GUBA-748142 format. One record per residue (C-alpha): residue number from 1; x, y, z. Coordinates in steps of 0.2 Angstrom, whole numbers, always signed. Last residue first. Example, Ala and Ser with C-alpha at 12.3 -4.5 7.8 and 13.67 -1.06 7.14 Angstrom:
<recs>
<rec n="2" X="+68" Y="-5" Z="+36"/>
<rec n="1" X="+62" Y="-22" Z="+39"/>
</recs>
This chain:
<recs>
<rec n="111" X="-85" Y="-96" Z="+54"/>
<rec n="110" X="-72" Y="-104" Z="+39"/>
<rec n="109" X="-63" Y="-85" Z="+40"/>
<rec n="108" X="-60" Y="-85" Z="+57"/>
<rec n="107" X="-52" Y="-104" Z="+57"/>
<rec n="106" X="-40" Y="-100" Z="+44"/>
<rec n="105" X="-36" Y="-82" Z="+51"/>
<rec n="104" X="-32" Y="-91" Z="+69"/>
<rec n="103" X="-23" Y="-106" Z="+59"/>
<rec n="102" X="-10" Y="-93" Z="+54"/>
<rec n="101" X="-10" Y="-84" Z="+69"/>
<rec n="100" X="-6" Y="-102" Z="+76"/>
<rec n="99" X="+8" Y="-106" Z="+65"/>
<rec n="98" X="+15" Y="-86" Z="+69"/>
<rec n="97" X="+16" Y="-91" Z="+84"/>
<rec n="96" X="+25" Y="-107" Z="+83"/>
<rec n="95" X="+39" Y="-96" Z="+73"/>
<rec n="94" X="+39" Y="-84" Z="+87"/>
<rec n="93" X="+31" Y="-67" Z="+88"/>
<rec n="92" X="+43" Y="-55" Z="+97"/>
<rec n="91" X="+38" Y="-45" Z="+111"/>
<rec n="90" X="+44" Y="-28" Z="+119"/>
<rec n="89" X="+58" Y="-25" Z="+132"/>
<rec n="88" X="+47" Y="-19" Z="+145"/>
<rec n="87" X="+30" Y="-32" Z="+143"/>
<rec n="86" X="+41" Y="-47" Z="+141"/>
<rec n="85" X="+49" Y="-58" Z="+126"/>
<rec n="84" X="+44" Y="-74" Z="+118"/>
<rec n="83" X="+27" Y="-75" Z="+109"/>
<rec n="82" X="+17" Y="-90" Z="+104"/>
<rec n="81" X="+28" Y="-103" Z="+117"/>
<rec n="80" X="+15" Y="-103" Z="+131"/>
<rec n="79" X="+7" Y="-85" Z="+133"/>
<rec n="78" X="-1" Y="-90" Z="+146"/>
<rec n="77" X="+8" Y="-78" Z="+159"/>
<rec n="76" X="+1" Y="-63" Z="+147"/>
<rec n="75" X="-16" Y="-68" Z="+155"/>
<rec n="74" X="-8" Y="-65" Z="+172"/>
<rec n="73" X="-4" Y="-50" Z="+168"/>
<rec n="72" X="-20" Y="-43" Z="+161"/>
<rec n="71" X="-30" Y="-49" Z="+176"/>
<rec n="70" X="-35" Y="-32" Z="+181"/>
<rec n="69" X="-32" Y="-21" Z="+168"/>
<rec n="68" X="-45" Y="-31" Z="+156"/>
<rec n="67" X="-42" Y="-29" Z="+138"/>
<rec n="66" X="-54" Y="-37" Z="+127"/>
<rec n="65" X="-63" Y="-23" Z="+119"/>
<rec n="64" X="-54" Y="-26" Z="+102"/>
<rec n="63" X="-49" Y="-6" Z="+102"/>
<rec n="62" X="-42" Y="-9" Z="+121"/>
<rec n="61" X="-35" Y="-24" Z="+115"/>
<rec n="60" X="-24" Y="-18" Z="+100"/>
<rec n="59" X="-19" Y="-2" Z="+111"/>
<rec n="58" X="-13" Y="-16" Z="+124"/>
<rec n="57" X="-4" Y="-23" Z="+110"/>
<rec n="56" X="+4" Y="-7" Z="+106"/>
<rec n="55" X="+10" Y="-2" Z="+122"/>
<rec n="54" X="+18" Y="-21" Z="+125"/>
<rec n="53" X="+28" Y="-16" Z="+110"/>
<rec n="52" X="+30" Y="-26" Z="+94"/>
<rec n="51" X="+42" Y="-36" Z="+86"/>
<rec n="50" X="+41" Y="-49" Z="+72"/>
<rec n="49" X="+48" Y="-41" Z="+57"/>
<rec n="48" X="+44" Y="-44" Z="+39"/>
<rec n="47" X="+37" Y="-28" Z="+36"/>
<rec n="46" X="+18" Y="-27" Z="+33"/>
<rec n="45" X="+17" Y="-46" Z="+36"/>
<rec n="44" X="+27" Y="-48" Z="+50"/>
<rec n="43" X="+18" Y="-34" Z="+59"/>
<rec n="42" X="+1" Y="-40" Z="+54"/>
<rec n="41" X="+7" Y="-56" Z="+61"/>
<rec n="40" X="+12" Y="-51" Z="+79"/>
<rec n="39" X="-1" Y="-39" Z="+80"/>
<rec n="38" X="-13" Y="-56" Z="+76"/>
<rec n="37" X="-3" Y="-65" Z="+90"/>
<rec n="36" X="-5" Y="-51" Z="+103"/>
<rec n="35" X="-24" Y="-50" Z="+100"/>
<rec n="34" X="-24" Y="-70" Z="+101"/>
<rec n="33" X="-19" Y="-68" Z="+119"/>
<rec n="32" X="-31" Y="-55" Z="+122"/>
<rec n="31" X="-46" Y="-62" Z="+114"/>
<rec n="30" X="-42" Y="-78" Z="+124"/>
<rec n="29" X="-43" Y="-70" Z="+141"/>
<rec n="28" X="-57" Y="-58" Z="+136"/>
<rec n="27" X="-69" Y="-73" Z="+131"/>
<rec n="26" X="-70" Y="-82" Z="+117"/>
<rec n="25" X="-58" Y="-79" Z="+103"/>
<rec n="24" X="-58" Y="-69" Z="+86"/>
<rec n="23" X="-50" Y="-52" Z="+86"/>
<rec n="22" X="-56" Y="-44" Z="+70"/>
<rec n="21" X="-51" Y="-27" Z="+61"/>
<rec n="20" X="-33" Y="-28" Z="+65"/>
<rec n="19" X="-27" Y="-11" Z="+56"/>
<rec n="18" X="-11" Y="-10" Z="+45"/>
<rec n="17" X="+3" Y="+4" Z="+41"/>
<rec n="16" X="+15" Y="+1" Z="+27"/>
<rec n="15" X="+13" Y="+15" Z="+19"/>
<rec n="14" X="-1" Y="+8" Z="+8"/>
<rec n="13" X="-12" Y="+4" Z="+21"/>
<rec n="12" X="-14" Y="-14" Z="+25"/>
<rec n="11" X="-33" Y="-19" Z="+33"/>
<rec n="10" X="-32" Y="-35" Z="+43"/>
<rec n="9" X="-43" Y="-50" Z="+50"/>
<rec n="8" X="-56" Y="-53" Z="+36"/>
<rec n="7" X="-42" Y="-48" Z="+22"/>
<rec n="6" X="-30" Y="-59" Z="+29"/>
<rec n="5" X="-41" Y="-73" Z="+25"/>
<rec n="4" X="-47" Y="-67" Z="+8"/>
<rec n="3" X="-29" Y="-65" Z="+5"/>
<rec n="2" X="-26" Y="-83" Z="+6"/>
<rec n="1" X="-14" Y="-92" Z="+19"/>
</recs>
């Protein structure tokens, strides 16, 4: 990944915080899954941690306008091998998820 590709989706603060600027995808379902993946990548890039809470991810979805309360649980069942965990214990982005996140950034920068 290049710094430009990262900067198109994230803003990192000097204190280890970050904001996701853009959640790519077609439709709420795809964007929701991408939001969770990007949150995992952002956490990894800012702190070398891979874990985050479901509340943090839902907040990202709400800010991005892709949170669909009626279908959110069903959407998260489609997470595949990009994430492990669940709503109550929290989520961890897997190595496969990190690769997918990197591809999202590359695709976003090329668009």
